[in-house]
BAVEX-680387 format. One record per residue: x, y, z of N, C-alpha, C, CB in turn. Coordinates in steps of 0.1 Angstrom, whole numbers, plus 5000, padded with zeros to 4 digits. Glycine has a CB too. Layout:
<mivexs>
X Y Z X Y Z X Y Z X Y Z
...
</mivexs>
This chain:
<mivexs>
3240 2616 4258 3230 2615 4252 3236 2609 4238 3222 2629 4252
3231 2595 4235 3236 2590 4223 3229 2597 4210 3235 2575 4223
3237 2596 4198 3231 2601 4187 3223 2592 4180 3240 2606 4179
3213 2595 4173 3205 2586 4164 3213 2579 4155 3195 2594 4158
3214 2565 4155 3224 2561 4146 3214 2553 4131 3235 2549 4157
3223 2554 4122 3215 2547 4110 3213 2534 4110 3220 2549 4097
3206 2527 4101 3205 2512 4103 3217 2506 4100 3194 2506 4094
3225 2507 4092 3238 2500 4090 3246 2501 4101 3246 2504 4078
3245 2513 4110 3254 2513 4122 3248 2505 4132 3256 2525 4128
3234 2504 4132 3229 2494 4141 3231 2478 4138 3215 2496 4142
3232 2477 4127 3233 2463 4123 3249 2458 4125 3227 2462 4107
3258 2468 4124 3273 2464 4124 3275 2459 4138 3283 2476 4121
3269 2466 4147 3270 2463 4163 3266 2449 4165 3258 2473 4172
3258 2443 4156 3254 2428 4159 3264 2418 4150 3238 2425 4154
3270 2425 4142 3282 2416 4134 3295 2418 4139 3284 2419 4118
3299 2419 4151 3312 2417 4155 3317 2405 4162 3315 2427 4163
3328 2401 4161 3335 2391 4169 3347 2396 4175 3337 2380 4162
3348 2392 4186 3359 2392 4196 3368 2382 4196 3355 2392 4208
3381 2383 4193 3392 2374 4192 3403 2375 4203 3399 2376 4180
3399 2366 4216 3407 2370 4228 3421 2367 4224 3403 2362 4242
3425 2359 4217 3438 2353 4216 3446 2365 4208 3439 2339 4207
3440 2372 4197 3446 2382 4190 3444 2395 4195 3443 2382 4177
3434 2394 4206 3430 2407 4211 3427 2417 4203 3440 2411 4218
3419 2413 4191 3410 2419 4180 3397 2418 4180 3414 2414 4169
3390 2429 4176 3375 2431 4174 3373 2428 4158 3370 2448 4179
3367 2420 4155 3364 2421 4139 3349 2424 4136 3367 2407 4131
3348 2433 4127 3337 2438 4124 3333 2436 4109 3338 2451 4127
3323 2426 4107 3318 2424 4093 3311 2434 4086 3309 2415 4093
3314 2442 4079 3307 2453 4070 3302 2448 4059 3317 2465 4066
3306 2438 4056 3302 2433 4040 3289 2434 4036 3303 2418 4037
3279 2433 4045 3264 2433 4041 3260 2448 4043 3255 2422 4050
3264 2457 4053 3260 2468 4056 3265 2481 4050 3261 2467 4066
3279 2476 4052 3289 2489 4046 3300 2479 4035 3301 2499 4062
3297 2476 4027 3306 2468 4017 3320 2474 4014 3299 2467 4005
3318 2488 4014 3332 2493 4009 3340 2490 4021 3333 2511 4004
3338 2485 4032 3349 2483 4044 3352 2470 4045 3345 2489 4058
3345 2462 4038 3347 2446 4040 3345 2441 4055 3363 2443 4035
3358 2435 4059 3359 2432 4073 3370 2440 4080 3361 2417 4075
3366 2445 4090 3376 2456 4097 3381 2450 4108 3369 2470 4101
3394 2453 4112 3401 2446 4125 3404 2458 4132 3414 2437 4123
3398 2458 4145 3403 2467 4156 3409 2461 4167 3391 2475 4161
3421 2469 4169 3431 2463 4181 3424 2464 4193 3444 2470 4183
3427 2459 4205 3423 2462 4218 3428 2476 4221 3427 2452 4227
3421 2480 4233 3429 2492 4238 3443 2490 4243 3422 2498 4248
3444 2478 4249 3460 2478 4252 3470 2477 4240 3463 2466 4260
3465 2470 4228 3471 2470 4218 3475 2483 4213 3465 2463 4210
3465 2494 4214 3465 2505 4209 3477 2515 4218 3449 2511 4210
3476 2511 4228 3487 2518 4236 3502 2512 4234 3484 2517 4252
3501 2502 4234 3515 2493 4234 3522 2491 4218 3512 2477 4240
3515 2491 4210 3521 2487 4197 3527 2498 4192 3511 2482 4188
3538 2495 4184 3546 2510 4176 3541 2508 4162 3566 2511 4175
3532 2499 4159 3528 2497 4145 3521 2513 4139 3515 2484 4145
3524 2517 4130 3515 2531 4126 3499 2529 4126 3518 2535 4109
3495 2539 4129 3479 2538 4132 3471 2536 4119 3473 2551 4140
3465 2526 4118 3456 2522 4106 3447 2535 4103 3447 2508 4108
3443 2535 4089 3432 2544 4082 3421 2535 4085 3434 2548 4063
3414 2540 4096 3401 2533 4101 3390 2540 4090 3397 2536 4118
3379 2535 4089 3368 2539 4084 3362 2552 4091 3359 2528 4084
3360 2562 4087 3358 2575 4093 3344 2575 4099 3359 2587 4083
3335 2568 4094 3321 2572 4097 3317 2561 4105 3312 2575 4085
3322 2551 4111 3319 2540 4119 3317 2547 4135 3330 2529 4116
3305 2547 4138 3305 2554 4152 3305 2543 4165 3291 2565 4154
3315 2536 4162 3315 2522 4174 3311 2528 4186 3330 2514 4177
3316 2538 4190 3315 2541 4204 3300 2545 4207 3325 2552 4208
3293 2544 4198 3278 2549 4202 3269 2538 4199 3273 2562 4194
3274 2524 4196 3267 2513 4193 3263 2506 4206 3275 2503 4184
3252 2502 4207 3247 2491 4217 3257 2482 4224 3238 2483 4211
3259 2479 4233 3268 2473 4240 3264 2457 4239 3268 2479 4253
3266 2451 4225 3263 2438 4223 3274 2430 4230 3262 2434 4208
3272 2418 4234 3281 2409 4241 3297 2410 4234 3274 2393 4241
3297 2406 4222 3311 2406 4217 3320 2418 4216 3310 2402 4204
3310 2430 4214 3316 2445 4213 3319 2446 4228 3304 2457 4207
3314 2442 4239 3314 2445 4253 3328 2440 4258 3301 2437 4260
3335 2429 4252 3348 2425 4255 3359 2435 4249 3351 2410 4248
3355 2441 4239 3367 2451 4234 3364 2464 4242 3366 2454 4216
3353 2467 4246 3347 2478 4251 3355 2481 4266 3333 2475 4252
3353 2472 4274 3354 2472 4286 3368 2477 4290 3351 2461 4290
3379 2475 4283 3394 2478 4286 3395 2494 4285 3404 2470 4274
3386 2498 4278 3388 2515 4275 3382 2522 4288 3379 2520 4260
3388 2531 4292 3384 2539 4305 3369 2546 4300 3398 2551 4310
3362 2547 4312 3347 2552 4307 3348 2567 4298 3336 2553 4321
3357 2575 4305 3355 2589 4301 3363 2591 4289 3360 2600 4313
3373 2582 4286 3377 2583 4272 3367 2577 4259 3391 2575 4272
3360 2566 4263 3348 2563 4255 3338 2574 4252 3340 2553 4262
3335 2579 4265 3324 2590 4263 3328 2603 4254 3319 2595 4279
3341 2608 4259 3346 2618 4251 3349 2616 4236 3356 2622 4258
3354 2605 4233 3355 2601 4216 3341 2597 4211 3365 2588 4213
3334 2592 4218 3319 2590 4214 3310 2602 4212 3312 2581 4224
3317 2615 4216 3308 2629 4212 3310 2628 4196 3314 2647 4220
3318 2625 4191 3320 2630 4177 3312 2621 4165 3335 2631 4175
3310 2627 4155 3302 2619 4142 3310 2612 4135 3294 2628 4131
3323 2613 4133 3336 2608 4127 3348 2606 4134 3339 2616 4118
3356 2598 4128 3369 2597 4132 3371 2590 4146 3375 2610 4132
3360 2585 4150 3362 2579 4165 3372 2570 4167 3350 2572 4169
3373 2560 4160 3384 2552 4160 3400 2557 4157 3379 2543 4150
3399 2566 4148 3413 2572 4148 3417 2580 4160 3415 2581 4136
3407 2587 4169 3408 2594 4178 3414 2585 4191 3396 2601 4180
3404 2575 4193 3406 2567 4202 3423 2559 4201 3394 2557 4202
3424 2556 4189 3438 2552 4188 3449 2561 4190 3441 2547 4177
3447 2574 4188 3457 2583 4189 3459 2587 4204 3454 2594 4180
3446 2587 4212 3449 2591 4225 3454 2580 4234 3438 2596 4231
3452 2568 4228 3458 2556 4234 3474 2555 4233 3451 2543 4227
3476 2560 4219 3492 2559 4218 3501 2569 4224 3496 2558 4205
3495 2581 4224 3501 2595 4228 3496 2602 4240 3498 2605 4216
3502 2601 4249 3498 2608 4262 3493 2621 4261 3507 2608 4271
3500 2629 4252 3496 2643 4249 3484 2647 4245 3503 2646 4241
3481 2636 4235 3468 2638 4230 3459 2631 4240 3465 2633 4215
3460 2625 4249 3451 2621 4259 3448 2631 4268 3456 2610 4265
3458 2638 4272 3458 2652 4279 3447 2663 4271 3475 2659 4279
3452 2664 4258 3445 2672 4251 3428 2669 4250 3452 2671 4239
3425 2657 4249 3414 2652 4250 3404 2654 4260 3417 2643 4249
3410 2655 4273 3407 2657 4285 3404 2673 4288 3416 2651 4293
3412 2680 4283 3409 2697 4285 3403 2703 4274 3424 2706 4286
3404 2696 4263 3396 2703 4250 3395 2692 4239 3405 2718 4242
3384 2685 4243 3380 2673 4231 3377 2678 4219 3368 2663 4234
3372 2687 4217 3369 2692 4204 3383 2695 4195 3361 2703 4205
3393 2700 4201 3404 2704 4196 3412 2691 4192 3411 2713 4205
3412 2681 4201 3418 2670 4199 3410 2662 4185 3416 2662 4213
3400 2662 4185 3391 2656 4173 3394 2663 4161 3375 2658 4176
3395 2677 4163 3399 2685 4150 3412 2680 4143 3401 2702 4153
3421 2681 4153 3436 2678 4152 3436 2662 4142 3445 2676 4170
3431 2653 4149 3430 2638 4143 3422 2636 4130 3424 2628 4154
3412 2646 4130 3402 2645 4118 3409 2651 4105 3389 2654 4121
3419 2659 4107 3426 2668 4098 3433 2658 4088 3437 2677 4105
3438 2664 4077 3447 2659 4068 3459 2654 4072 3448 2669 4059
3465 2660 4083 3479 2658 4088 3485 2643 4090 3478 2663 4101
3493 2640 4088 3499 2626 4091 3502 2623 4105 3511 2623 4083
3505 2610 4108 3508 2608 4123 3519 2615 4125 3510 2594 4128
3531 2615 4121 3543 2624 4124 3540 2637 4125 3554 2623 4114
3531 2642 4117 3529 2658 4118 3520 2660 4130 3523 2664 4104
3513 2652 4132 3503 2653 4146 3513 2652 4156 3491 2640 4150
3523 2643 4157 3531 2641 4168 3540 2654 4172 3539 2630 4165
3545 2660 4159 3550 2671 4159 3542 2684 4166 3553 2671 4147
3531 2685 4161 3526 2695 4164 3520 2695 4181 3516 2697 4154
3519 2683 4188 3518 2683 4201 3527 2686 4208 3514 2672 4205
3540 2689 4204 3552 2694 4210 3549 2710 4211 3566 2691 4202
3541 2715 4202 3542 2731 4203 3533 2736 4211 3540 2739 4190
3535 2750 4212 3523 2758 4220 3510 2755 4214 3525 2774 4219
3501 2754 4224 3485 2754 4218 3483 2766 4209 3473 2753 4231
3486 2775 4210 3483 2786 4203 3488 2783 4188 3490 2798 4209
3497 2776 4187 3505 2773 4174 3496 2762 4168 3520 2768 4176
3492 2752 4176 3483 2739 4172 3470 2745 4166 3480 2730 4185
3464 2755 4171 3451 2760 4169 3455 2767 4156 3444 2771 4181
3464 2773 4154 3464 2781 4142 3468 2773 4130 3473 2792 4144
3476 2761 4134 3479 2751 4122 3466 2744 4115 3488 2739 4127
3456 2744 4126 3444 2741 4120 3435 2750 4115 3438 2734 4127
3441 2761 4112 3430 2771 4106 3422 2780 4116 3419 2764 4099
3424 2779 4128 3418 2790 4136 3426 2799 4142 3411 2787 4146
3423 2809 4147 3430 2823 4152 3441 2815 4163 3418 2837 4161
3453 2817 4162 3464 2813 4172 3464 2821 4183 3476 2814 4167
3453 2826 4192 3455 2833 4202 3450 2825 4216 3449 2845 4199
3453 2832 4225 3450 2828 4240 3435 2827 4239 3456 2839 4252
3428 2837 4235 3413 2836 4236 3407 2825 4232 3406 2846 4230
3414 2821 4216 3407 2810 4210 3410 2796 4217 3411 2809 4197
3421 2794 4224 3425 2783 4232 3414 2784 4242 3440 2783 4239
3414 2794 4250 3404 2795 4263 3393 2792 4260 3402 2808 4269
3388 2796 4248 3372 2794 4243 3370 2779 4242 3369 2800 4227
3382 2770 4234 3380 2757 4231 3379 2747 4245 3391 2754 4222
3388 2754 4253 3388 2749 4266 3372 2749 4274 3399 2758 4275
3368 2759 4272 3355 2763 4280 3344 2754 4274 3351 2779 4277
3346 2748 4263 3333 2741 4256 3331 2730 4265 3336 2736 4239
3319 2727 4268 3313 2716 4275 3301 2711 4266 3309 2722 4290
3306 2702 4257 3296 2697 4246 3289 2682 4250 3305 2696 4230
3277 2677 4250 3274 2665 4250 3272 2659 4238 3264 2664 4257
3273 2666 4229 3271 2660 4215 3277 2670 4204 3256 2657 4212
3281 2664 4192 3289 2672 4183 3282 2668 4169 3305 2669 4184
3276 2678 4162 3271 2673 4148 3278 2687 4141 3252 2670 4146
3274 2686 4128 3277 2695 4119 3274 2709 4121 3272 2691 4107
3262 2712 4127 3258 2726 4131 3268 2730 4144 3241 2726 4135
3269 2722 4152 3277 2725 4163 3292 2729 4157 3277 2713 4173
3298 2721 4149 3310 2725 4143 3310 2738 4136 3315 2715 4134
3299 2741 4129 3298 2753 4121 3298 2766 4132 3285 2751 4111
3291 2763 4144 3289 2773 4153 3302 2777 4160 3280 2769 4162
3311 2766 4162 3324 2768 4168 3332 2777 4159 3332 2754 4170
3329 2773 4145 3340 2781 4135 3335 2796 4136 3340 2776 4118
3322 2798 4135 3318 2809 4135 3322 2819 4147 3305 2806 4134
3322 2813 4158 3325 2820 4170 3341 2824 4170 3321 2811 4182
3349 2811 4164 3364 2815 4167 3367 2824 4156 3374 2801 4167
3361 2826 4145 3365 2834 4134 3359 2850 4137 3360 2827 4120
3352 2853 4147 3348 2864 4148 3352 2872 4162 3335 2863 4146
3358 2881 4161 3364 2884 4174 3355 2891 4183 3377 2893 4173
3344 2896 4179 3331 2900 4187 3326 2888 4194 3319 2906 4177
3324 2879 4189 3316 2867 4194 3327 2861 4205 3311 2855 4181
3339 2860 4199 3350 2853 4209 3352 2862 4220 3365 2849 4202
3351 2875 4221 3355 2884 4233 3342 2882 4241 3360 2901 4230
3330 2883 4235 3318 2880 4245 3316 2866 4250 3304 2884 4237
3323 2857 4247 3320 2843 4252 3332 2841 4262 3321 2831 4239
3342 2851 4265 3350 2851 4275 3346 2852 4288 3357 2860 4274
3333 2860 4288 3326 2862 4302 3320 2850 4308 3315 2872 4302
3317 2840 4301 3311 2828 4306 3321 2819 4311 3303 2821 4297
3318 2814 4322 3326 2804 4330 3329 2789 4320 3316 2800 4345
3315 2786 4313 3316 2774 4302 3308 2778 4293 3312 2760 4307
3311 2771 4282 3300 2772 4268 3295 2758 4267 3309 2777 4252
3281 2757 4269 3276 2745 4265 3269 2748 4250 3266 2738 4276
3263 2738 4244 3258 2739 4231 3248 2748 4229 3256 2728 4226
3238 2753 4239 3228 2761 4237 3235 2777 4236 3217 2759 4250
3245 2778 4247 3252 2791 4248 3259 2791 4234 3261 2792 4260
3265 2781 4230 3274 2784 4216 3266 2785 4204 3284 2772 4213
3253 2779 4204 3245 2781 4193 3238 2796 4193 3236 2771 4192
3235 2801 4204 3232 2813 4207 3241 2823 4202 3230 2813 4219
3253 2821 4206 3264 2831 4202 3266 2829 4188 3277 2828 4210
3264 2820 4180 3267 2819 4168 3255 2825 4158 3272 2805 4165
3242 2822 4163 3231 2824 4156 3226 2840 4160 3221 2814 4159
3226 2843 4172 3220 2855 4176 3231 2864 4185 3207 2852 4185
3242 2870 4178 3252 2877 4186 3247 2889 4193 3262 2881 4176
3235 2894 4192 3232 2904 4201 3229 2901 4213 3222 2910 4197
3223 2887 4218 3222 2883 4231 3236 2876 4238 3212 2873 4231
3246 2879 4231 3257 2874 4238 3259 2883 4252 3268 2875 4229
3262 2874 4261 3264 2881 4275 3253 2884 4283 3272 2893 4274
3239 2884 4278 3227 2887 4285 3227 2875 4295 3215 2887 4275
3216 2882 4302 3211 2873 4314 3207 2860 4307 3197 2879 4323
3198 2860 4297 3192 2846 4291 3205 2837 4286 3182 2849 4276
3217 2844 4281 3227 2837 4275 3234 2831 4288 3236 2846 4266
3237 2837 4298 3242 2831 4310 3236 2821 4317 3243 2840 4317
3222 2822 4316 3213 2812 4321 3214 2800 4315 3199 2815 4320
3214 2802 4301 3214 2787 4291 3227 2782 4294 3213 2788 4274
3236 2786 4296 3248 2784 4297 3252 2773 4310 3254 2798 4298
3244 2776 4320 3245 2768 4333 3235 2756 4334 3243 2777 4345
3230 2755 4320 3218 2743 4320 3222 2731 4315 3205 2746 4311
3219 2719 4320 3224 2705 4311 3217 2707 4296 3218 2690 4320
3224 2703 4290 3220 2706 4276 3222 2692 4267 3229 2718 4270
3210 2692 4261 3209 2678 4251 3204 2685 4237 3197 2664 4257
3206 2678 4227 3202 2680 4215 3191 2687 4212 3201 2669 4210
3178 2680 4216 3164 2686 4214 3163 2699 4222 3152 2675 4218
3169 2700 4232 3167 2714 4238 3173 2726 4232 3172 2714 4251
3185 2721 4224 3190 2732 4215 3185 2735 4205 3201 2731 4211
3178 2723 4200 3169 2729 4187 3160 2735 4191 3162 2719 4177
3151 2733 4201 3140 2742 4206 3145 2755 4210 3133 2736 4217
3158 2759 4215 3162 2771 4217 3161 2779 4206 3173 2771 4222
3170 2773 4192 3171 2779 4183 3158 2783 4175 3179 2773 4177
3150 2774 4175 3137 2773 4166 3128 2785 4174 3129 2755 4164
3129 2787 4188 3121 2797 4194 3126 2811 4191 3120 2795 4209
3142 2813 4192 3147 2827 4189 3145 2828 4174 3163 2830 4194
3146 2819 4168 3144 2824 4151 3129 2827 4150 3149 2810 4139
3120 2822 4155 3104 2827 4158 3106 2840 4162 3097 2818 4171
3112 2844 4172 3110 2858 4177 3116 2868 4170 3114 2860 4190
3128 2864 4163 3134 2874 4153 3126 2876 4142 3149 2870 4148
3118 2864 4136 3112 2866 4125 3100 2874 4126 3109 2855 4121
3092 2872 4138 3082 2877 4143 3084 2893 4144 3079 2870 4154
3096 2897 4149 3099 2911 4152 3101 2916 4139 3111 2913 4162
3105 2912 4128 3107 2916 4115 3093 2924 4110 3111 2903 4105
3082 2914 4113 3069 2918 4106 3062 2927 4117 3060 2905 4101
3064 2924 4127 3054 2931 4139 3060 2944 4144 3052 2920 4153
3074 2946 4145 3080 2959 4149 3076 2961 4163 3076 2971 4141
3078 2951 4175 3074 2953 4187 3081 2964 4193 3075 2943 4194
3078 2968 4205 3087 2979 4211 3100 2975 4214 3082 2984 4223
3111 2984 4216 3122 2978 4218 3126 2973 4232 3130 2987 4214
3115 2978 4243 3117 2973 4253 3113 2959 4256 3111 2979 4260
3104 2954 4246 3103 2937 4245 3117 2932 4243 3095 2931 4231
3125 2936 4233 3138 2929 4233 3148 2929 4244 3145 2934 4222
3146 2939 4253 3153 2942 4266 3146 2929 4273 3149 2958 4275
3133 2929 4274 3130 2918 4285 3135 2904 4277 3112 2918 4291
3135 2902 4265 3141 2889 4262 3151 2885 4266 3143 2887 4251
3163 2897 4264 3176 2895 4269 3178 2893 4283 3183 2906 4266
3170 2898 4291 3168 2899 4305 3162 2886 4310 3160 2911 4308
3155 2879 4303 3147 2865 4306 3157 2855 4312 3141 2858 4292
3154 2846 4322 3161 2837 4327 3158 2822 4323 3161 2839 4340
3147 2822 4316 3140 2810 4310 3136 2810 4297 3131 2808 4316
3137 2801 4291 3132 2801 4276 3116 2804 4276 3135 2787 4268
3110 2799 4286 3095 2798 4288 3090 2814 4288 3090 2789 4302
3101 2822 4295 3098 2836 4295 3099 2843 4281 3107 2843 4304
3108 2838 4272 3107 2842 4258 3095 2839 4250 3118 2838 4250
3092 2826 4254 3080 2821 4246 3066 2830 4250 3078 2805 4249
3065 2831 4261 3056 2842 4265 3055 2856 4259 3059 2844 4278
3066 2862 4257 3068 2875 4251 3065 2873 4236 3083 2882 4255
3068 2862 4229 3065 2861 4217 3052 2860 4213 3071 2852 4214
3046 2851 4221 3030 2849 4220 3022 2862 4220 3025 2840 4232
3027 2870 4232 3019 2880 4233 3019 2891 4222 3021 2885 4246
3028 2891 4213 3031 2901 4203 3019 2899 4194 3045 2899 4195
3013 2888 4190 3003 2883 4181 2992 2878 4184 3008 2875 4174
2991 2869 4194 2982 2861 4196 2970 2867 4195 2983 2854 4207
2964 2877 4204 2951 2883 4205 2946 2887 4193 2952 2893 4214
2954 2897 4184 2951 2902 4171 2946 2887 4161 2967 2910 4165
2955 2879 4161 2953 2866 4151 2940 2859 4156 2967 2855 4151
2938 2858 4169 2926 2853 4176 2913 2857 4172 2927 2855 4189
2912 2872 4171 2900 2877 4171 2897 2876 4155 2899 2893 4178
2911 2875 4146 2906 2875 4132 2902 2862 4124 2918 2881 4124
2905 2850 4134 2904 2838 4128 2891 2829 4134 2916 2832 4130
2884 2838 4144 2874 2833 4150 2864 2825 4143 2868 2843 4156
2860 2829 4132 2849 2824 4121 2857 2815 4112 2842 2837 4112
2869 2813 4112 2875 2803 4102 2875 2789 4106 2889 2807 4098
2869 2779 4098 2869 2766 4100 2879 2760 4092 2856 2760 4097
2889 2755 4096 2900 2749 4087 2895 2735 4081 2913 2748 4095
2887 2729 4088 2883 2715 4082 2894 2705 4079 2876 2717 4069
2903 2704 4089 2913 2696 4086 2910 2681 4086 2923 2698 4096
2916 2671 4079 2916 2658 4081 2929 2650 4083 2910 2653 4071
2929 2636 4083 2944 2630 4085 2952 2632 4074 2944 2615 4088
2944 2636 4058 2956 2638 4050 2959 2654 4049 2953 2633 4036
2971 2659 4048 2973 2671 4045 2966 2679 4037 2983 2671 4042
2963 2691 4041 2955 2701 4033 2965 2715 4030 2940 2706 4041
2964 2720 4019 2971 2732 4016 2962 2744 4020 2976 2731 4002
2966 2754 4030 2960 2764 4033 2964 2777 4026 2960 2765 4045
2952 2781 4020 2956 2791 4009 2951 2807 4012 2948 2786 3994
2942 2807 4023 2938 2820 4026 2943 2826 4040 2924 2821 4025
2945 2841 4041 2951 2845 4051 2943 2842 4065 2954 2857 4049
2930 2841 4064 2922 2836 4078 2926 2822 4080 2905 2838 4077
2928 2813 4070 2933 2800 4073 2948 2801 4081 2934 2791 4059
2956 2808 4075 2969 2810 4082 2969 2815 4096 2977 2819 4075
2959 2824 4098 2956 2831 4110 2951 2820 4120 2947 2842 4106
2941 2813 4115 2934 2803 4126 2945 2791 4127 2917 2796 4119
2952 2788 4120 2963 2779 4122 2973 2782 4133 2970 2777 4110
2976 2795 4131 2988 2802 4141 2983 2802 4156 2991 2818 4136
2966 2803 4156 2961 2803 4170 2960 2789 4174 2947 2810 4171
2955 2779 4165 2956 2766 4172 2970 2761 4177 2950 2756 4163
2980 2765 4168 2993 2760 4172 3003 2766 4180 3000 2758 4163
2996 2781 4183 3006 2789 4191 3019 2794 4182 3011 2780 4203
3018 2792 4170 3030 2797 4161 3025 2807 4151 3037 2785 4154
3033 2817 4148 3028 2829 4140 3033 2826 4125 3032 2844 4145
3024 2817 4120 3028 2815 4104 3027 2824 4094 3022 2805 4099
3020 2838 4100 3022 2849 4090 3033 2856 4088 3013 2857 4093
3042 2853 4094 3057 2857 4091 3060 2853 4076 3068 2850 4104
3056 2843 4069 3057 2838 4058 3049 2841 4048 3058 2827 4059
3037 2848 4050 3026 2851 4044 3030 2859 4030 3016 2860 4056
3040 2868 4031 3043 2875 4018 3051 2866 4010 3051 2887 4019
3058 2856 4016 3065 2847 4007 3055 2838 3999 3073 2838 4016
3043 2836 4006 3033 2826 4000 3029 2836 3988 3020 2821 4010
3025 2847 3991 3017 2855 3980 3027 2858 3969 3011 2870 3987
3039 2856 3972 3050 2858 3959 3052 2844 3953 3066 2863 3965
3045 2834 3956 3046 2819 3951 3057 2813 3954 3045 2817 3939
3064 2816 3966 3078 2808 3969 3075 2800 3979 3091 2817 3974
3065 2798 3986 3062 2789 3997 3048 2782 3998 3065 2796 4011
3046 2771 4003 3031 2765 4007 3032 2760 4022 3027 2751 3996
3019 2762 4028 3018 2756 4040 3007 2746 4041 3017 2766 4050
3010 2737 4045 3003 2724 4047 2999 2719 4061 3012 2713 4041
2987 2715 4064 2982 2712 4077 2974 2699 4077 2975 2723 4083
2975 2691 4087 2966 2679 4089 2963 2678 4105 2973 2665 4082
2953 2670 4106 2947 2668 4120 2953 2653 4123 2930 2668 4120
2961 2651 4134 2964 2638 4138 2961 2636 4151 2977 2635 4136
2965 2624 4158 2961 2618 4169 2968 2626 4179 2963 2603 4170
2977 2632 4177 2986 2640 4190 2981 2656 4186 3010 2637 4189
2972 2659 4175 2969 2673 4176 2971 2676 4159 2980 2682 4189
2972 2691 4158 2974 2697 4145 2988 2697 4143 2969 2710 4144
2995 2693 4130 3006 2692 4126 3007 2702 4113 3009 2679 4124
3018 2707 4109 3019 2717 4099 3031 2717 4095 3015 2729 4103
3035 2719 4081 3047 2722 4076 3049 2733 4066 3052 2710 4071
3060 2740 4064 3061 2749 4054 3071 2744 4046 3063 2763 4058
3068 2746 4031 3076 2739 4021 3082 2751 4012 3065 2728 4012
3094 2749 4009 3098 2761 3999 3095 2760 3986 3112 2763 3999
3083 2754 3983 3076 2754 3970 3061 2758 3968 3076 2741 3965
3057 2764 3960 3042 2768 3960 3034 2755 3957 3039 2778 3948
3037 2746 3950 3030 2735 3948 3037 2723 3949 3025 2736 3938
3028 2711 3952 3032 2699 3952 3029 2689 3941 3027 2694 3964
3042 2685 3934 3041 2679 3922 3037 2664 3925 3056 2680 3914
3031 2655 3915 3030 2640 3916 3041 2633 3913 3020 2635 3907
3052 2639 3906 3067 2632 3903 3072 2630 3918 3079 2643 3892
3086 2627 3914 3094 2620 3925 3103 2630 3931 3102 2608 3920
3101 2642 3925 3111 2652 3929 3107 2656 3945 3110 2666 3919
3095 2655 3950 3091 2658 3962 3098 2653 3972 3078 2656 3963
3103 2641 3970 3110 2632 3982 3122 2640 3983 3113 2614 3979
3131 2648 3978 3140 2655 3981 3140 2668 3988 3145 2655 3971
3129 2670 3986 3126 2688 3994 3129 2685 4011 3104 2695 3993
3134 2699 4012 3136 2699 4026 3123 2708 4032 3151 2706 4031
3119 2704 4045 3110 2711 4050 3114 2722 4057 3102 2704 4057
3110 2734 4054 3114 2745 4060 3113 2748 4076 3108 2754 4055
3102 2743 4079 3096 2746 4092 3086 2736 4092 3091 2761 4094
3084 2730 4108 3075 2722 4110 3070 2723 4124 3079 2710 4106
3057 2723 4128 3051 2726 4145 3042 2715 4145 3042 2743 4150
3041 2714 4158 3028 2706 4162 3021 2715 4172 3031 2690 4169
3013 2710 4181 3005 2718 4191 3014 2726 4200 2997 2709 4200
3012 2738 4206 3018 2745 4216 3033 2750 4209 3019 2735 4228
3033 2752 4199 3046 2756 4190 3057 2748 4194 3051 2771 4190
3056 2733 4193 3065 2725 4195 3070 2718 4181 3060 2714 4206
3081 2716 4182 3086 2710 4170 3082 2696 4167 3100 2710 4170
3082 2694 4155 3078 2680 4151 3087 2669 4157 3078 2679 4135
3081 2657 4161 3092 2648 4165 3094 2639 4156 3089 2641 4176
3103 2629 4158 3108 2620 4147 3099 2613 4138 3115 2611 4153
3088 2608 4147 3076 2600 4141 3069 2609 4131 3064 2595 4152
3063 2621 4136 3057 2631 4127 3066 2635 4115 3053 2643 4135
3078 2636 4116 3086 2642 4104 3086 2630 4096 3101 2649 4107
3085 2617 4100 3088 2605 4093 3075 2604 4084 3090 2591 4103
3064 2608 4088 3051 2608 4082 3050 2617 4071 3040 2612 4090
3056 2629 4075 3057 2641 4062 3067 2637 4053 3060 2656 4066
3076 2632 4056 3089 2628 4044 3081 2618 4036 3105 2621 4051
3073 2609 4045 3069 2596 4034 3056 2603 4027 3063 2580 4043
3050 2611 4031 3040 2618 4021 3045 2626 4012 3030 2626 4026
3055 2632 4012 3062 2639 4002 3068 2631 3992 3072 2646 4007
3072 2621 3996 3080 2609 3988 3067 2601 3979 3088 2597 4000
3055 2603 3984 3044 2594 3978 3041 2582 3983 3046 2591 3964
3048 2578 3994 3045 2564 4001 3029 2562 4002 3051 2563 4016
</mivexs>
């Protein structure tokens, strides 16, 4: 699963030139990332054979995730596919990581066994000589040098990670689990840890080791799946704080095999009561966003979208949030904002949407989010 690239990154892929004689890829960044000028990237063979110091590459160029343009393809085809894929997992330092694994066999082995540890090492502030020295030490000493617990449990956990993408949330989840003995101990029981199992352990420690946790760890995992899982479990815990369901319902959640079973339990808590209370409410939604100000409207929207918006009703009464909805081609969309009012000034564009939903309690897709951000910006 390739990450979503920014416009400059997409453009840079079209501004490459492969010099076969010099075995160098030239990237013209002057228009799209002028701070880098023209960047020279040696071939994979040169990375392996040259004794020159590893250059200070631009850290945020995600070259291994670019589309395979003809000039770029000449440079890319020399690199083993598994190395490209492993280095391409990360949002930064791709070129530095690639050059290090090409130069040093010990780091190539580390990339194979524990790619996140390899990335953490080369993205640190350590010099090339310091990194080479650390590669001679025990794995526990290496992990400790990077600020994590220098234990066999920590090393084993990093080896169990099976990630198909890495972003700031994933890195934060890894840190959370590594620095908490309870989480780290619970994760030892899993044969592997994918991004869903990792995120669940970091955010919902009470579910570590449950049947649901073990089931999620076995599934192929993609970014959107992980986002949906986190959103659903946050919905569950938020609703539980308000509704105080029986303890046996939480037992059922932990014992579920699939997230759809968790969704069914969540819906059963509130849906019938909200439906009865909202039968006579007409939201009168249009294509333009409408602010919902009565409890009956919030209940009616909850029934329409199968999302219990009333968990935030007390915050609305306190003047801390506002709920907006509109009728679109794909159904009703709604967002919760961390502000009671919408201003006509320019400050709205910087607001962060607290939560957004479309029909069937689904997250807003990129097109829908673009609409809401544009609306906030006054487009």
